[in-house]
Short mmCIF file of the C-alpha atoms (twelve columns), coordinates in Angstrom:
data_MODEL
# 
_entry.id   MODEL 
# 
loop_
_atom_site.group_PDB 
_atom_site.id 
_atom_site.type_symbol 
_atom_site.label_atom_id 
_atom_site.label_alt_id 
_atom_site.label_comp_id 
_atom_site.label_asym_id 
_atom_site.label_seq_id 
_atom_site.Cartn_x 
_atom_site.Cartn_y 
_atom_site.Cartn_z 
_atom_site.pdbx_PDB_model_num 
ATOM 1   C CA . UNK A 1   -17.803 43.820  -57.052 1 
ATOM 2   C CA . UNK A 2   -21.317 43.422  -57.524 1 
ATOM 3   C CA . UNK A 3   -22.339 39.735  -56.043 1 
ATOM 4   C CA . UNK A 4   -25.900 39.348  -56.183 1 
ATOM 5   C CA . UNK A 5   -27.214 35.496  -55.144 1 
ATOM 6   C CA . UNK A 6   -29.543 34.135  -57.374 1 
ATOM 7   C CA . UNK A 7   -29.174 31.526  -59.886 1 
ATOM 8   C CA . UNK A 8   -26.168 33.049  -62.121 1 
ATOM 9   C CA . UNK A 9   -23.076 31.769  -62.840 1 
ATOM 10  C CA . UNK A 10  -20.956 34.117  -60.127 1 
ATOM 11  C CA . UNK A 11  -23.260 32.692  -57.433 1 
ATOM 12  C CA . UNK A 12  -22.535 29.112  -58.578 1 
ATOM 13  C CA . UNK A 13  -18.786 29.720  -59.567 1 
ATOM 14  C CA . UNK A 14  -18.340 30.734  -55.548 1 
ATOM 15  C CA . UNK A 15  -20.417 28.396  -54.130 1 
ATOM 16  C CA . UNK A 16  -18.253 25.838  -56.148 1 
ATOM 17  C CA . UNK A 17  -14.873 27.178  -54.890 1 
ATOM 18  C CA . UNK A 18  -16.324 27.348  -51.530 1 
ATOM 19  C CA . UNK A 19  -17.386 23.775  -51.761 1 
ATOM 20  C CA . UNK A 20  -13.740 23.252  -53.671 1 
ATOM 21  C CA . UNK A 21  -11.763 24.442  -50.001 1 
ATOM 22  C CA . UNK A 22  -13.214 22.250  -47.742 1 
ATOM 23  C CA . UNK A 23  -12.588 19.024  -49.414 1 
ATOM 24  C CA . UNK A 24  -9.179  20.011  -49.821 1 
ATOM 25  C CA . UNK A 25  -9.385  20.941  -46.137 1 
ATOM 26  C CA . UNK A 26  -10.614 18.033  -45.079 1 
ATOM 27  C CA . UNK A 27  -7.960  16.284  -47.449 1 
ATOM 28  C CA . UNK A 28  -5.064  17.930  -46.481 1 
ATOM 29  C CA . UNK A 29  -6.570  17.159  -42.260 1 
ATOM 30  C CA . UNK A 30  -7.110  13.978  -43.015 1 
ATOM 31  C CA . UNK A 31  -2.941  13.231  -44.493 1 
ATOM 32  C CA . UNK A 32  -1.045  15.410  -42.191 1 
ATOM 33  C CA . UNK A 33  -2.889  14.748  -38.676 1 
ATOM 34  C CA . UNK A 34  -2.352  11.343  -37.508 1 
ATOM 35  C CA . UNK A 35  -4.925  8.515   -36.711 1 
ATOM 36  C CA . UNK A 36  -3.874  5.551   -33.844 1 
ATOM 37  C CA . UNK A 37  -3.333  2.758   -36.273 1 
ATOM 38  C CA . UNK A 38  -4.611  -0.829  -35.645 1 
ATOM 39  C CA . UNK A 39  -1.307  -2.152  -34.988 1 
ATOM 40  C CA . UNK A 40  -0.865  0.788   -32.557 1 
ATOM 41  C CA . UNK A 41  -3.878  0.754   -31.017 1 
ATOM 42  C CA . UNK A 42  -2.710  -2.939  -30.186 1 
ATOM 43  C CA . UNK A 43  0.395   -2.364  -29.123 1 
ATOM 44  C CA . UNK A 44  -0.525  -0.151  -26.535 1 
ATOM 45  C CA . UNK A 45  -3.246  -2.610  -25.134 1 
ATOM 46  C CA . UNK A 46  -0.581  -5.365  -25.065 1 
ATOM 47  C CA . UNK A 47  1.221   -3.136  -23.011 1 
ATOM 48  C CA . UNK A 48  -1.155  -2.672  -20.722 1 
ATOM 49  C CA . UNK A 49  -2.164  -6.143  -20.604 1 
ATOM 50  C CA . UNK A 50  1.057   -6.674  -20.238 1 
ATOM 51  C CA . UNK A 51  1.542   -4.651  -17.247 1 
ATOM 52  C CA . UNK A 52  -1.380  -6.073  -16.003 1 
ATOM 53  C CA . UNK A 53  -0.504  -9.465  -15.628 1 
ATOM 54  C CA . UNK A 54  2.633   -8.747  -13.839 1 
ATOM 55  C CA . UNK A 55  0.895   -6.838  -11.552 1 
ATOM 56  C CA . UNK A 56  -1.069  -9.776  -10.828 1 
ATOM 57  C CA . UNK A 57  1.753   -12.141 -10.707 1 
ATOM 58  C CA . UNK A 58  2.795   -9.482  -8.552  1 
ATOM 59  C CA . UNK A 59  -0.250  -9.961  -5.910  1 
ATOM 60  C CA . UNK A 60  -0.244  -13.611 -6.155  1 
ATOM 61  C CA . UNK A 61  3.430   -13.515 -5.141  1 
ATOM 62  C CA . UNK A 62  2.653   -11.065 -2.440  1 
ATOM 63  C CA . UNK A 63  -0.534  -13.637 -1.679  1 
ATOM 64  C CA . UNK A 64  2.033   -16.045 -0.648  1 
ATOM 65  C CA . UNK A 65  4.478   -14.205 1.230   1 
ATOM 66  C CA . UNK A 66  0.957   -13.776 3.704   1 
ATOM 67  C CA . UNK A 67  0.452   -16.812 3.648   1 
ATOM 68  C CA . UNK A 68  3.549   -18.165 4.297   1 
ATOM 69  C CA . UNK A 69  3.908   -15.434 7.233   1 
ATOM 70  C CA . UNK A 70  0.425   -16.857 8.608   1 
ATOM 71  C CA . UNK A 71  1.011   -20.047 8.676   1 
ATOM 72  C CA . UNK A 72  4.809   -19.401 11.061  1 
ATOM 73  C CA . UNK A 73  2.706   -17.214 13.284  1 
ATOM 74  C CA . UNK A 74  -0.447  -19.024 13.991  1 
ATOM 75  C CA . UNK A 75  -1.090  -22.359 15.748  1 
ATOM 76  C CA . UNK A 76  -2.613  -24.826 14.137  1 
ATOM 77  C CA . UNK A 77  -3.733  -26.973 16.973  1 
ATOM 78  C CA . UNK A 78  -7.672  -27.127 18.501  1 
ATOM 79  C CA . UNK A 79  -8.060  -24.035 20.984  1 
ATOM 80  C CA . UNK A 80  -7.786  -26.569 23.608  1 
ATOM 81  C CA . UNK A 81  -4.278  -27.616 23.043  1 
ATOM 82  C CA . UNK A 82  -3.090  -23.892 23.151  1 
ATOM 83  C CA . UNK A 83  -3.696  -23.244 26.586  1 
ATOM 84  C CA . UNK A 84  -1.279  -25.836 28.634  1 
ATOM 85  C CA . UNK A 85  2.147   -24.971 25.547  1 
ATOM 86  C CA . UNK A 86  1.887   -21.498 26.072  1 
ATOM 87  C CA . UNK A 87  1.678   -22.308 30.118  1 
ATOM 88  C CA . UNK A 88  4.550   -24.491 29.600  1 
ATOM 89  C CA . UNK A 89  6.397   -22.159 26.896  1 
ATOM 90  C CA . UNK A 90  5.839   -19.256 29.428  1 
ATOM 91  C CA . UNK A 91  7.033   -21.037 32.880  1 
ATOM 92  C CA . UNK A 92  9.860   -22.715 31.048  1 
ATOM 93  C CA . UNK A 93  10.807  -18.896 30.067  1 
ATOM 94  C CA . UNK A 94  9.638   -17.456 33.592  1 
ATOM 95  C CA . UNK A 95  12.229  -19.673 35.573  1 
ATOM 96  C CA . UNK A 96  14.771  -19.251 33.294  1 
ATOM 97  C CA . UNK A 97  15.252  -15.180 34.107  1 
ATOM 98  C CA . UNK A 98  14.173  -15.594 37.775  1 
ATOM 99  C CA . UNK A 99  10.543  -14.452 37.303  1 
ATOM 100 C CA . UNK A 100 7.395   -16.039 39.987  1 
ATOM 101 C CA . UNK A 101 4.734   -16.458 37.728  1 
ATOM 102 C CA . UNK A 102 1.365   -15.470 40.032  1 
ATOM 103 C CA . UNK A 103 -1.206  -16.161 37.510  1 
ATOM 104 C CA . UNK A 104 -2.123  -17.527 34.121  1 
ATOM 105 C CA . UNK A 105 -5.529  -16.158 32.692  1 
ATOM 106 C CA . UNK A 106 -6.719  -17.360 29.370  1 
ATOM 107 C CA . UNK A 107 -9.379  -14.759 28.608  1 
ATOM 108 C CA . UNK A 108 -12.259 -16.401 25.729  1 
ATOM 109 C CA . UNK A 109 -10.975 -16.383 22.661  1 
ATOM 110 C CA . UNK A 110 -12.215 -13.446 19.666  1 
ATOM 111 C CA . UNK A 111 -13.285 -14.043 16.427  1 
ATOM 112 C CA . UNK A 112 -11.025 -12.462 13.516  1 
ATOM 113 C CA . UNK A 113 -11.804 -13.614 10.400  1 
ATOM 114 C CA . UNK A 114 -9.879  -17.315 9.585   1 
ATOM 115 C CA . UNK A 115 -8.273  -17.206 13.047  1 
ATOM 116 C CA . UNK A 116 -9.159  -17.337 16.820  1 
ATOM 117 C CA . UNK A 117 -7.453  -14.425 18.788  1 
ATOM 118 C CA . UNK A 118 -6.364  -15.854 22.260  1 
ATOM 119 C CA . UNK A 119 -4.712  -12.995 24.603  1 
ATOM 120 C CA . UNK A 120 -3.336  -14.122 28.401  1 
ATOM 121 C CA . UNK A 121 -2.607  -12.523 31.078  1 
ATOM 122 C CA . UNK A 122 0.558   -12.749 33.073  1 
ATOM 123 C CA . UNK A 123 0.845   -11.873 36.341  1 
ATOM 124 C CA . UNK A 124 4.452   -11.841 38.051  1 
ATOM 125 C CA . UNK A 125 7.155   -11.060 40.251  1 
ATOM 126 C CA . UNK A 126 10.841  -10.128 40.150  1 
ATOM 127 C CA . UNK A 127 13.661  -7.859  39.441  1 
ATOM 128 C CA . UNK A 128 13.493  -5.010  37.698  1 
ATOM 129 C CA . UNK A 129 15.877  -6.077  34.660  1 
ATOM 130 C CA . UNK A 130 14.561  -10.170 35.160  1 
ATOM 131 C CA . UNK A 131 10.765  -8.932  34.689  1 
ATOM 132 C CA . UNK A 132 12.525  -7.557  31.361  1 
ATOM 133 C CA . UNK A 133 14.417  -10.877 30.437  1 
ATOM 134 C CA . UNK A 134 11.459  -12.751 30.283  1 
ATOM 135 C CA . UNK A 135 10.270  -9.821  27.557  1 
ATOM 136 C CA . UNK A 136 12.567  -10.135 25.637  1 
ATOM 137 C CA . UNK A 137 13.060  -13.841 25.654  1 
ATOM 138 C CA . UNK A 138 8.943   -13.661 24.835  1 
ATOM 139 C CA . UNK A 139 9.495   -11.955 21.774  1 
ATOM 140 C CA . UNK A 140 13.184  -13.304 20.988  1 
ATOM 141 C CA . UNK A 141 11.990  -17.029 21.305  1 
ATOM 142 C CA . UNK A 142 8.608   -16.606 20.381  1 
ATOM 143 C CA . UNK A 143 7.145   -16.145 16.934  1 
ATOM 144 C CA . UNK A 144 3.785   -17.101 17.632  1 
ATOM 145 C CA . UNK A 145 3.012   -15.312 20.831  1 
ATOM 146 C CA . UNK A 146 2.899   -11.524 20.949  1 
ATOM 147 C CA . UNK A 147 2.927   -9.260  23.836  1 
ATOM 148 C CA . UNK A 148 0.077   -6.939  23.131  1 
ATOM 149 C CA . UNK A 149 0.600   -4.668  26.716  1 
ATOM 150 C CA . UNK A 150 3.371   -4.791  29.238  1 
ATOM 151 C CA . UNK A 151 2.322   -2.793  33.144  1 
ATOM 152 C CA . UNK A 152 5.381   -2.485  35.828  1 
ATOM 153 C CA . UNK A 153 4.710   -1.479  38.416  1 
ATOM 154 C CA . UNK A 154 7.015   -1.530  41.821  1 
ATOM 155 C CA . UNK A 155 6.140   -3.368  44.759  1 
ATOM 156 C CA . UNK A 156 5.377   -2.049  47.816  1 
ATOM 157 C CA . UNK A 157 6.822   -4.308  50.251  1 
ATOM 158 C CA . UNK A 158 10.765  -4.281  48.606  1 
ATOM 159 C CA . UNK A 159 12.863  -2.342  46.849  1 
ATOM 160 C CA . UNK A 160 14.043  -4.470  44.195  1 
ATOM 161 C CA . UNK A 161 11.108  -6.231  42.817  1 
ATOM 162 C CA . UNK A 162 8.481   -5.225  40.539  1 
ATOM 163 C CA . UNK A 163 4.634   -6.559  40.065  1 
ATOM 164 C CA . UNK A 164 4.277   -7.117  36.104  1 
ATOM 165 C CA . UNK A 165 1.286   -8.100  34.207  1 
ATOM 166 C CA . UNK A 166 2.260   -9.443  30.701  1 
ATOM 167 C CA . UNK A 167 -0.444  -8.969  28.243  1 
ATOM 168 C CA . UNK A 168 0.060   -11.674 24.776  1 
ATOM 169 C CA . UNK A 169 -2.039  -12.494 22.212  1 
ATOM 170 C CA . UNK A 170 -1.943  -15.860 20.278  1 
ATOM 171 C CA . UNK A 171 -3.538  -16.561 16.814  1 
ATOM 172 C CA . UNK A 172 -4.846  -19.995 15.747  1 
ATOM 173 C CA . UNK A 173 -6.641  -20.884 12.410  1 
ATOM 174 C CA . UNK A 174 -9.971  -22.404 12.640  1 
ATOM 175 C CA . UNK A 175 -11.132 -25.863 11.557  1 
ATOM 176 C CA . UNK A 176 -11.855 -26.022 7.406   1 
ATOM 177 C CA . UNK A 177 -14.930 -26.954 8.831   1 
ATOM 178 C CA . UNK A 178 -16.161 -23.959 11.690  1 
ATOM 179 C CA . UNK A 179 -15.356 -22.037 8.552   1 
ATOM 180 C CA . UNK A 180 -17.351 -23.532 6.382   1 
ATOM 181 C CA . UNK A 181 -20.228 -23.543 8.129   1 
ATOM 182 C CA . UNK A 182 -20.292 -19.482 9.125   1 
ATOM 183 C CA . UNK A 183 -19.796 -18.789 5.802   1 
ATOM 184 C CA . UNK A 184 -23.038 -20.729 4.974   1 
ATOM 185 C CA . UNK A 185 -24.621 -18.786 8.180   1 
ATOM 186 C CA . UNK A 186 -25.816 -21.730 9.905   1 
ATOM 187 C CA . UNK A 187 -24.735 -21.779 13.871  1 
# 
């Protein structure tokens, strides 16, 4: 086949067929390949929005649950009122379990976000089983106090008694005025 490009009819026919093939290819591609319609995009977005709304509701529910637990496990009284309450409860538990308290030392309150953290160090002695009963009674009966550390050592003078040091932690809600003052950067 003798094909020469120039101003002749054969050249125009070739260009016409190429153009026709490209046009038909675009038309077929447009009809065959699936495109997302507005309705399908809208359904997809609606599902994603529904998932986000559900996730948000779950998050708010978890926050509410956490706030309820925090309210149950933290004191609402002022810092000065907590130590006598704790001492009274610990003394009652120790007396019920024949454990002798030799010292009760409140530590300096620590700032812990929206809460103040109070630590108490209790030293005492009793039999090993009585000491363990005191620890169990504190863990089981006092939701607002947690035992952070226990040290038990044998008493040198007698074989049946031990010395124990118990570290307790209590959390106290900060007064609202104190929180606002710290947020605003005032002393």
